[in-house]
All heavy atoms as a GROMACS GRO file, in nm:
protein
  450
    1MET      N    1  10.928  19.782 -13.364
    1MET     CA    2  11.006  19.821 -13.479
    1MET      C    3  10.974  19.964 -13.518
    1MET      O    4  10.858  20.004 -13.515
    1MET     CB    5  10.973  19.730 -13.597
    1MET     CG    6  11.067  19.615 -13.609
    1MET     SD    7  11.005  19.497 -13.720
    1MET     CE    8  11.083  19.513 -13.864
    2PRO      N    9  11.073  20.040 -13.556
    2PRO     CA   10  11.045  20.177 -13.598
    2PRO      C   11  10.976  20.182 -13.734
    2PRO      O   12  10.999  20.096 -13.818
    2PRO     CB   13  11.183  20.241 -13.604
    2PRO     CG   14  11.277  20.129 -13.622
    2PRO     CD   15  11.215  20.010 -13.554
    3GLN      N   16  10.893  20.280 -13.749
    3GLN     CA   17  10.825  20.300 -13.876
    3GLN      C   18  10.919  20.376 -13.969
    3GLN      O   19  10.994  20.463 -13.927
    3GLN     CB   20  10.696  20.379 -13.856
    3GLN     CG   21  10.595  20.307 -13.772
    3GLN     CD   22  10.544  20.182 -13.840
    3GLN    OE1   23  10.525  20.180 -13.960
    3GLN    NE2   24  10.523  20.078 -13.762
    4HIS      N   25  10.912  20.345 -14.096
    4HIS     CA   26  10.995  20.413 -14.194
    4HIS      C   27  10.923  20.538 -14.245
    4HIS      O   28  10.811  20.530 -14.292
    4HIS     CB   29  11.029  20.321 -14.310
    4HIS     CG   30  11.111  20.204 -14.267
    4HIS    ND1   31  11.245  20.214 -14.237
    4HIS    CD2   32  11.078  20.075 -14.246
    4HIS    CE1   33  11.290  20.096 -14.201
    4HIS    NE2   34  11.191  20.010 -14.204
    5ALA      N   35  10.988  20.649 -14.233
    5ALA     CA   36  10.933  20.776 -14.279
    5ALA      C   37  11.020  20.826 -14.394
    5ALA      O   38  11.137  20.791 -14.403
    5ALA     CB   39  10.933  20.878 -14.166
    6PRO      N   40  10.963  20.907 -14.482
    6PRO     CA   41  11.044  20.960 -14.590
    6PRO      C   42  11.158  21.046 -14.535
    6PRO      O   43  11.140  21.119 -14.438
    6PRO     CB   44  10.947  21.044 -14.673
    6PRO     CG   45  10.825  21.058 -14.593
    6PRO     CD   46  10.825  20.951 -14.489
    7ASN      N   47  11.274  21.033 -14.593
    7ASN     CA   48  11.391  21.105 -14.546
    7ASN      C   49  11.390  21.246 -14.604
    7ASN      O   50  11.443  21.271 -14.711
    7ASN     CB   51  11.518  21.031 -14.587
    7ASN     CG   52  11.640  21.088 -14.522
    7ASN    OD1   53  11.629  21.166 -14.429
    7ASN    ND2   54  11.756  21.049 -14.569
    8ARG      N   55  11.327  21.337 -14.532
    8ARG     CA   56  11.321  21.477 -14.574
    8ARG      C   57  11.408  21.559 -14.481
    8ARG      O   58  11.413  21.534 -14.361
    8ARG     CB   59  11.177  21.528 -14.570
    8ARG     CG   60  11.088  21.456 -14.669
    8ARG     CD   61  10.953  21.519 -14.677
    8ARG     NE   62  10.889  21.518 -14.545
    8ARG     CZ   63  10.768  21.563 -14.523
    8ARG    NH1   64  10.698  21.614 -14.619
    8ARG    NH2   65  10.717  21.559 -14.403
    9PRO      N   66  11.478  21.659 -14.534
    9PRO     CA   67  11.564  21.741 -14.449
    9PRO      C   68  11.483  21.825 -14.350
    9PRO      O   69  11.374  21.870 -14.379
    9PRO     CB   70  11.639  21.829 -14.548
    9PRO     CG   71  11.558  21.828 -14.672
    9PRO     CD   72  11.483  21.699 -14.674
   10VAL      N   73  11.541  21.844 -14.232
   10VAL     CA   74  11.478  21.924 -14.128
   10VAL      C   75  11.492  22.072 -14.164
   10VAL      O   76  11.592  22.115 -14.220
   10VAL     CB   77  11.545  21.894 -13.992
   10VAL    CG1   78  11.490  21.982 -13.882
   10VAL    CG2   79  11.527  21.749 -13.957
   11CYS      N   80  11.391  22.149 -14.131
   11CYS     CA   81  11.391  22.293 -14.159
   11CYS      C   82  11.508  22.360 -14.090
   11CYS      O   83  11.531  22.341 -13.970
   11CYS     CB   84  11.259  22.354 -14.111
   11CYS     SG   85  11.251  22.533 -14.129
   12ARG      N   86  11.584  22.440 -14.163
   12ARG     CA   87  11.702  22.505 -14.107
   12ARG      C   88  11.664  22.625 -14.020
   12ARG      O   89  11.744  22.671 -13.941
   12ARG     CB   90  11.795  22.549 -14.218
   12ARG     CG   91  11.739  22.656 -14.307
   12ARG     CD   92  11.834  22.689 -14.422
   12ARG     NE   93  11.779  22.792 -14.505
   12ARG     CZ   94  11.697  22.773 -14.606
   12ARG    NH1   95  11.659  22.651 -14.636
   12ARG    NH2   96  11.651  22.873 -14.676
   13HIS      N   97  11.542  22.672 -14.033
   13HIS     CA   98  11.498  22.790 -13.957
   13HIS      C   99  11.451  22.752 -13.817
   13HIS      O  100  11.481  22.821 -13.720
   13HIS     CB  101  11.388  22.861 -14.035
   13HIS     CG  102  11.350  22.994 -13.980
   13HIS    ND1  103  11.432  23.102 -13.987
   13HIS    CD2  104  11.238  23.034 -13.916
   13HIS    CE1  105  11.372  23.206 -13.931
   13HIS    NE2  106  11.255  23.166 -13.886
   14CYS      N  107  11.377  22.642 -13.805
   14CYS     CA  108  11.320  22.604 -13.675
   14CYS      C  109  11.380  22.476 -13.618
   14CYS      O  110  11.342  22.433 -13.510
   14CYS     CB  111  11.168  22.590 -13.686
   14CYS     SG  112  11.115  22.453 -13.791
   15ASP      N  113  11.472  22.412 -13.690
   15ASP     CA  114  11.537  22.288 -13.646
   15ASP      C  115  11.438  22.176 -13.615
   15ASP      O  116  11.461  22.094 -13.527
   15ASP     CB  117  11.628  22.311 -13.525
   15ASP     CG  118  11.751  22.390 -13.560
   15ASP    OD1  119  11.798  22.377 -13.675
   15ASP    OD2  120  11.800  22.464 -13.474
   16GLY      N  121  11.327  22.172 -13.686
   16GLY     CA  122  11.231  22.064 -13.668
   16GLY      C  123  11.127  22.088 -13.559
   16GLY      O  124  11.047  22.000 -13.530
   17PHE      N  125  11.128  22.205 -13.498
   17PHE     CA  126  11.027  22.241 -13.398
   17PHE      C  127  10.940  22.351 -13.458
   17PHE      O  128  10.959  22.469 -13.429
   17PHE     CB  129  11.093  22.288 -13.268
   17PHE     CG  130  11.173  22.182 -13.201
   17PHE    CD1  131  11.309  22.172 -13.222
   17PHE    CD2  132  11.111  22.090 -13.118
   17PHE    CE1  133  11.383  22.073 -13.161
   17PHE    CE2  134  11.185  21.990 -13.056
   17PHE     CZ  135  11.321  21.982 -13.078
   18PRO      N  136  10.842  22.316 -13.542
   18PRO     CA  137  10.771  22.415 -13.622
   18PRO      C  138  10.668  22.499 -13.548
   18PRO      O  139  10.636  22.609 -13.591
   18PRO     CB  140  10.704  22.332 -13.730
   18PRO     CG  141  10.683  22.200 -13.666
   18PRO     CD  142  10.799  22.180 -13.575
   19THR      N  143  10.612  22.449 -13.440
   19THR     CA  144  10.513  22.527 -13.366
   19THR      C  145  10.564  22.548 -13.224
   19THR      O  146  10.616  22.457 -13.161
   19THR     CB  147  10.377  22.457 -13.361
   19THR    OG1  148  10.393  22.329 -13.301
   19THR    CG2  149  10.318  22.442 -13.499
   20VAL      N  150  10.547  22.669 -13.175
   20VAL     CA  151  10.591  22.701 -13.040
   20VAL      C  152  10.482  22.780 -12.969
   20VAL      O  153  10.398  22.844 -13.032
   20VAL     CB  154  10.722  22.783 -13.039
   20VAL    CG1  155  10.836  22.702 -13.095
   20VAL    CG2  156  10.707  22.911 -13.115
   21ALA      N  157  10.485  22.774 -12.837
   21ALA     CA  158  10.396  22.853 -12.753
   21ALA      C  159  10.482  22.947 -12.670
   21ALA      O  160  10.570  22.902 -12.596
   21ALA     CB  161  10.312  22.764 -12.663
   22ILE      N  162  10.460  23.075 -12.685
   22ILE     CA  163  10.540  23.176 -12.616
   22ILE      C  164  10.454  23.240 -12.508
   22ILE      O  165  10.342  23.285 -12.536
   22ILE     CB  166  10.587  23.283 -12.715
   22ILE    CG1  167  10.666  23.218 -12.828
   22ILE    CG2  168  10.671  23.388 -12.645
   22ILE    CD1  169  10.690  23.310 -12.945
   23THR      N  170  10.504  23.245 -12.386
   23THR     CA  171  10.429  23.307 -12.278
   23THR      C  172  10.447  23.459 -12.283
   23THR      O  173  10.554  23.508 -12.316
   23THR     CB  174  10.472  23.253 -12.141
   23THR    OG1  175  10.392  23.315 -12.041
   23THR    CG2  176  10.617  23.279 -12.112
   24THR      N  177  10.340  23.529 -12.253
   24THR     CA  178  10.345  23.676 -12.254
   24THR      C  179  10.380  23.732 -12.117
   24THR      O  180  10.407  23.851 -12.104
   24THR     CB  181  10.209  23.734 -12.296
   24THR    OG1  182  10.111  23.694 -12.201
   24THR    CG2  183  10.171  23.687 -12.434
   25GLY      N  184  10.378  23.647 -12.015
   25GLY     CA  185  10.405  23.692 -11.879
   25GLY      C  186  10.278  23.725 -11.803
   25GLY      O  187  10.280  23.739 -11.682
   26ASP      N  188  10.166  23.738 -11.874
   26ASP     CA  189  10.038  23.766 -11.809
   26ASP      C  190   9.972  23.636 -11.764
   26ASP      O  191  10.004  23.528 -11.813
   26ASP     CB  192   9.944  23.839 -11.904
   26ASP     CG  193   9.996  23.977 -11.941
   26ASP    OD1  194  10.069  24.036 -11.860
   26ASP    OD2  195   9.961  24.024 -12.050
   27ARG      N  196   9.880  23.648 -11.671
   27ARG     CA  197   9.803  23.533 -11.624
   27ARG      C  198   9.654  23.563 -11.634
   27ARG      O  199   9.612  23.676 -11.621
   27ARG     CB  200   9.838  23.499 -11.480
   27ARG     CG  201   9.978  23.446 -11.463
   27ARG     CD  202   9.999  23.398 -11.320
   27ARG     NE  203  10.132  23.347 -11.302
   27ARG     CZ  204  10.161  23.217 -11.301
   27ARG    NH1  205  10.066  23.129 -11.316
   27ARG    NH2  206  10.285  23.178 -11.284
   28ARG      N  207   9.578  23.456 -11.655
   28ARG     CA  208   9.432  23.468 -11.658
   28ARG      C  209   9.379  23.464 -11.514
   28ARG      O  210   9.454  23.442 -11.419
   28ARG     CB  211   9.374  23.354 -11.740
   28ARG     CG  212   9.412  23.362 -11.886
   28ARG     CD  213   9.329  23.261 -11.967
   28ARG     NE  214   9.364  23.270 -12.106
   28ARG     CZ  215   9.449  23.188 -12.167
   28ARG    NH1  216   9.505  23.090 -12.101
   28ARG    NH2  217   9.477  23.204 -12.294
   29ARG      N  218   9.250  23.484 -11.500
   29ARG     CA  219   9.190  23.486 -11.366
   29ARG      C  220   9.203  23.352 -11.294
   29ARG      O  221   9.208  23.347 -11.172
   29ARG     CB  222   9.043  23.524 -11.376
   29ARG     CG  223   9.026  23.666 -11.428
   29ARG     CD  224   8.883  23.698 -11.446
   29ARG     NE  225   8.831  23.743 -11.316
   29ARG     CZ  226   8.717  23.803 -11.300
   29ARG    NH1  227   8.638  23.824 -11.404
   29ARG    NH2  228   8.678  23.841 -11.182
   30ASP      N  229   9.207  23.243 -11.372
   30ASP     CA  230   9.220  23.110 -11.309
   30ASP      C  231   9.365  23.073 -11.278
   30ASP      O  232   9.392  22.966 -11.226
   30ASP     CB  233   9.156  23.004 -11.397
   30ASP     CG  234   9.224  22.988 -11.532
   30ASP    OD1  235   9.315  23.066 -11.564
   30ASP    OD2  236   9.183  22.898 -11.607
   31GLY      N  237   9.460  23.160 -11.311
   31GLY     CA  238   9.600  23.136 -11.280
   31GLY      C  239   9.682  23.081 -11.396
   31GLY      O  240   9.804  23.071 -11.386
   32SER      N  241   9.616  23.041 -11.504
   32SER     CA  242   9.692  22.989 -11.618
   32SER      C  243   9.758  23.104 -11.694
   32SER      O  244   9.716  23.218 -11.687
   32SER     CB  245   9.599  22.910 -11.711
   32SER     OG  246   9.499  22.994 -11.763
   33ARG      N  247   9.862  23.072 -11.767
   33ARG     CA  248   9.937  23.173 -11.841
   33ARG      C  249   9.875  23.201 -11.976
   33ARG      O  250   9.817  23.113 -12.039
   33ARG     CB  251  10.081  23.129 -11.860
   33ARG     CG  252  10.157  23.118 -11.730
   33ARG     CD  253  10.303  23.103 -11.757
   33ARG     NE  254  10.378  23.090 -11.635
   33ARG     CZ  255  10.432  23.192 -11.571
   33ARG    NH1  256  10.419  23.314 -11.617
   33ARG    NH2  257  10.499  23.174 -11.460
   34VAL      N  258   9.891  23.324 -12.023
   34VAL     CA  259   9.846  23.363 -12.156
   34VAL      C  260   9.958  23.328 -12.253
   34VAL      O  261  10.072  23.368 -12.235
   34VAL     CB  262   9.814  23.514 -12.162
   34VAL    CG1  263   9.774  23.554 -12.302
   34VAL    CG2  264   9.707  23.550 -12.063
   35LEU      N  265   9.926  23.250 -12.357
   35LEU     CA  266  10.026  23.202 -12.452
   35LEU      C  267   9.996  23.252 -12.593
   35LEU      O  268   9.880  23.267 -12.631
   35LEU     CB  269  10.030  23.049 -12.454
   35LEU     CG  270  10.064  22.980 -12.325
   35LEU    CD1  271  10.048  22.830 -12.342
   35LEU    CD2  272  10.203  23.013 -12.280
   36LEU      N  273  10.101  23.274 -12.669
   36LEU     CA  274  10.090  23.303 -12.812
   36LEU      C  275  10.141  23.180 -12.886
   36LEU      O  276  10.254  23.137 -12.865
   36LEU     CB  277  10.174  23.425 -12.850
   36LEU     CG  278  10.138  23.557 -12.787
   36LEU    CD1  279  10.241  23.662 -12.824
   36LEU    CD2  280  10.000  23.600 -12.833
   37HIS      N  281  10.060  23.122 -12.972
   37HIS     CA  282  10.100  23.007 -13.052
   37HIS      C  283  10.140  23.057 -13.190
   37HIS      O  284  10.067  23.132 -13.254
   37HIS     CB  285   9.987  22.906 -13.063
   37HIS     CG  286   9.948  22.848 -12.931
   37HIS    ND1  287  10.015  22.743 -12.875
   37HIS    CD2  288   9.852  22.884 -12.843
   37HIS    CE1  289   9.961  22.714 -12.759
   37HIS    NE2  290   9.862  22.799 -12.736
   38THR      N  291  10.256  23.013 -13.237
   38THR     CA  292  10.305  23.057 -13.366
   38THR      C  293  10.369  22.941 -13.441
   38THR      O  294  10.410  22.843 -13.380
   38THR     CB  295  10.405  23.174 -13.351
   38THR    OG1  296  10.443  23.221 -13.478
   38THR    CG2  297  10.527  23.132 -13.274
   39VAL      N  298  10.374  22.951 -13.573
   39VAL     CA  299  10.437  22.848 -13.656
   39VAL      C  300  10.555  22.908 -13.730
   39VAL      O  301  10.565  23.029 -13.749
   39VAL     CB  302  10.337  22.786 -13.757
   39VAL    CG1  303  10.225  22.715 -13.686
   39VAL    CG2  304  10.283  22.891 -13.849
   40CYS      N  305  10.644  22.823 -13.773
   40CYS     CA  306  10.763  22.866 -13.846
   40CYS      C  307  10.722  22.927 -13.980
   40CYS      O  308  10.647  22.865 -14.056
   40CYS     CB  309  10.855  22.747 -13.869
   40CYS     SG  310  10.999  22.784 -13.969
   41PRO      N  311  10.770  23.047 -14.012
   41PRO     CA  312  10.731  23.110 -14.138
   41PRO      C  313  10.796  23.046 -14.260
   41PRO      O  314  10.745  23.057 -14.370
   41PRO     CB  315  10.778  23.254 -14.122
   41PRO     CG  316  10.888  23.247 -14.023
   41PRO     CD  317  10.855  23.134 -13.930
   42LEU      N  318  10.907  22.975 -14.241
   42LEU     CA  319  10.976  22.916 -14.355
   42LEU      C  320  10.912  22.784 -14.400
   42LEU      O  321  10.885  22.765 -14.518
   42LEU     CB  322  11.123  22.892 -14.322
   42LEU     CG  323  11.212  22.846 -14.436
   42LEU    CD1  324  11.223  22.957 -14.540
   42LEU    CD2  325  11.348  22.812 -14.384
   43CYS      N  326  10.884  22.695 -14.304
   43CYS     CA  327  10.829  22.563 -14.340
   43CYS      C  328  10.677  22.556 -14.324
   43CYS      O  329  10.618  22.452 -14.350
   43CYS     CB  330  10.895  22.455 -14.258
   43CYS     SG  331  10.858  22.460 -14.082
   44LYS      N  332  10.615  22.664 -14.280
   44LYS     CA  333  10.469  22.671 -14.262
   44LYS      C  334  10.416  22.566 -14.165
   44LYS      O  335  10.309  22.513 -14.182
   44LYS     CB  336  10.397  22.656 -14.397
   44LYS     CG  337  10.443  22.751 -14.504
   44LYS     CD  338  10.395  22.891 -14.478
   44LYS     CE  339  10.417  22.979 -14.598
   44LYS     NZ  340  10.542  23.050 -14.600
   45GLY      N  341  10.496  22.532 -14.064
   45GLY     CA  342  10.451  22.442 -13.959
   45GLY      C  343  10.470  22.295 -13.987
   45GLY      O  344  10.416  22.211 -13.915
   46THR      N  345  10.547  22.257 -14.088
   46THR     CA  346  10.569  22.116 -14.116
   46THR      C  347  10.693  22.060 -14.049
   46THR      O  348  10.702  21.942 -14.023
   46THR     CB  349  10.581  22.091 -14.267
   46THR    OG1  350  10.694  22.160 -14.318
   46THR    CG2  351  10.455  22.134 -14.340
   47GLY      N  352  10.794  22.146 -14.025
   47GLY     CA  353  10.918  22.102 -13.964
   47GLY      C  354  11.021  22.050 -14.063
   47GLY      O  355  11.130  22.009 -14.026
   48HIS      N  356  10.985  22.049 -14.191
   48HIS     CA  357  11.075  21.999 -14.295
   48HIS      C  358  11.106  22.110 -14.395
   48HIS      O  359  11.026  22.200 -14.417
   48HIS     CB  360  11.013  21.881 -14.368
   48HIS     CG  361  10.986  21.765 -14.278
   48HIS    ND1  362  11.085  21.684 -14.231
   48HIS    CD2  363  10.871  21.719 -14.225
   48HIS    CE1  364  11.034  21.592 -14.153
   48HIS    NE2  365  10.903  21.611 -14.147
   49ASP      N  366  11.223  22.099 -14.455
   49ASP     CA  367  11.267  22.196 -14.554
   49ASP      C  368  11.187  22.175 -14.682
   49ASP      O  369  11.191  22.068 -14.742
   49ASP     CB  370  11.416  22.178 -14.582
   49ASP     CG  371  11.474  22.290 -14.664
   49ASP    OD1  372  11.404  22.391 -14.687
   49ASP    OD2  373  11.589  22.277 -14.707
   50LEU      N  374  11.112  22.277 -14.721
   50LEU     CA  375  11.026  22.267 -14.838
   50LEU      C  376  11.084  22.336 -14.961
   50LEU      O  377  11.013  22.355 -15.058
   50LEU     CB  378  10.888  22.328 -14.807
   50LEU     CG  379  10.811  22.263 -14.694
   50LEU    CD1  380  10.682  22.337 -14.669
   50LEU    CD2  381  10.784  22.118 -14.724
   51SER      N  382  11.212  22.372 -14.955
   51SER     CA  383  11.270  22.442 -15.068
   51SER      C  384  11.269  22.350 -15.190
   51SER      O  385  11.309  22.235 -15.184
   51SER     CB  386  11.413  22.486 -15.036
   51SER     OG  387  11.493  22.374 -15.011
   52ALA      N  388  11.223  22.403 -15.300
   52ALA     CA  389  11.210  22.324 -15.422
   52ALA      C  390  11.348  22.296 -15.480
   52ALA      O  391  11.426  22.388 -15.505
   52ALA     CB  392  11.123  22.398 -15.522
   53ARG      N  393  11.374  22.173 -15.503
   53ARG     CA  394  11.501  22.135 -15.563
   53ARG      C  395  11.478  22.083 -15.705
   53ARG      O  396  11.548  21.992 -15.750
   53ARG     CB  397  11.570  22.032 -15.476
   53ARG     CG  398  11.608  22.088 -15.342
   53ARG     CD  399  11.718  22.008 -15.279
   53ARG     NE  400  11.766  22.077 -15.162
   53ARG     CZ  401  11.736  22.043 -15.038
   53ARG    NH1  402  11.658  21.941 -15.016
   53ARG    NH2  403  11.784  22.111 -14.937
   54ALA      N  404  11.382  22.138 -15.772
   54ALA     CA  405  11.351  22.096 -15.907
   54ALA      C  406  11.456  22.144 -16.006
   54ALA      O  407  11.468  22.089 -16.115
   54ALA     CB  408  11.214  22.147 -15.947
   55ASP      N  409  11.534  22.245 -15.970
   55ASP     CA  410  11.632  22.297 -16.062
   55ASP      C  411  11.765  22.222 -16.056
   55ASP      O  412  11.863  22.264 -16.117
   55ASP     CB  413  11.656  22.446 -16.034
   55ASP     CG  414  11.704  22.471 -15.893
   55ASP    OD1  415  11.704  22.379 -15.812
   55ASP    OD2  416  11.740  22.587 -15.865
   56THR      N  417  11.773  22.109 -15.989
   56THR     CA  418  11.898  22.036 -15.980
   56THR      C  419  11.932  21.966 -16.111
   56THR      O  420  12.046  21.936 -16.136
   56THR     CB  421  11.894  21.932 -15.867
   56THR    OG1  422  11.783  21.846 -15.886
   56THR    CG2  423  11.884  22.001 -15.732
   57ARG      N  424  11.833  21.941 -16.195
   57ARG     CA  425  11.859  21.873 -16.321
   57ARG      C  426  11.837  21.965 -16.440
   57ARG      O  427  11.789  21.925 -16.543
   57ARG     CB  428  11.768  21.752 -16.334
   57ARG     CG  429  11.801  21.647 -16.230
   57ARG     CD  430  11.736  21.517 -16.261
   57ARG     NE  431  11.784  21.473 -16.392
   57ARG     CZ  432  11.747  21.361 -16.449
   57ARG    NH1  433  11.664  21.281 -16.388
   57ARG    NH2  434  11.793  21.328 -16.566
   58VAL      N  435  11.873  22.088 -16.425
   58VAL     CA  436  11.858  22.185 -16.534
   58VAL      C  437  11.954  22.148 -16.646
   58VAL      O  438  12.073  22.125 -16.624
   58VAL     CB  439  11.886  22.329 -16.483
   58VAL    CG1  440  11.889  22.426 -16.599
   58VAL    CG2  441  11.782  22.368 -16.381
   59GLY      N  442  11.902  22.142 -16.765
   59GLY     CA  443  11.983  22.112 -16.882
   59GLY      C  444  12.008  21.965 -16.906
   59GLY      O  445  12.085  21.928 -16.993
   60ALA      N  446  11.943  21.880 -16.830
   60ALA     CA  447  11.966  21.736 -16.848
   60ALA      C  448  11.866  21.676 -16.944
   60ALA      O  449  11.759  21.712 -16.964
   60ALA     CB  450  11.956  21.664 -16.715
   0.00000   0.00000   0.00000
C-alpha cells in the first residue's frame, strides 16, 4: 500500500528534482568524473514550493 504524504505543490523552479550533480568534463586519476553538486535556490533542496500562502485570508 502506498504511504500517504502531505499534498504539497512541487517546486516550479526544479520540478521536484532539488539536487543535481553536474559533470565538469574533467576526470580524476582513478578515471571517475569530477562533479559539482548543487541544490535548487528556490526550494533550498526540498523539492516543494515553500512560498508562504499566509496572505490568502487577509481581511477575514
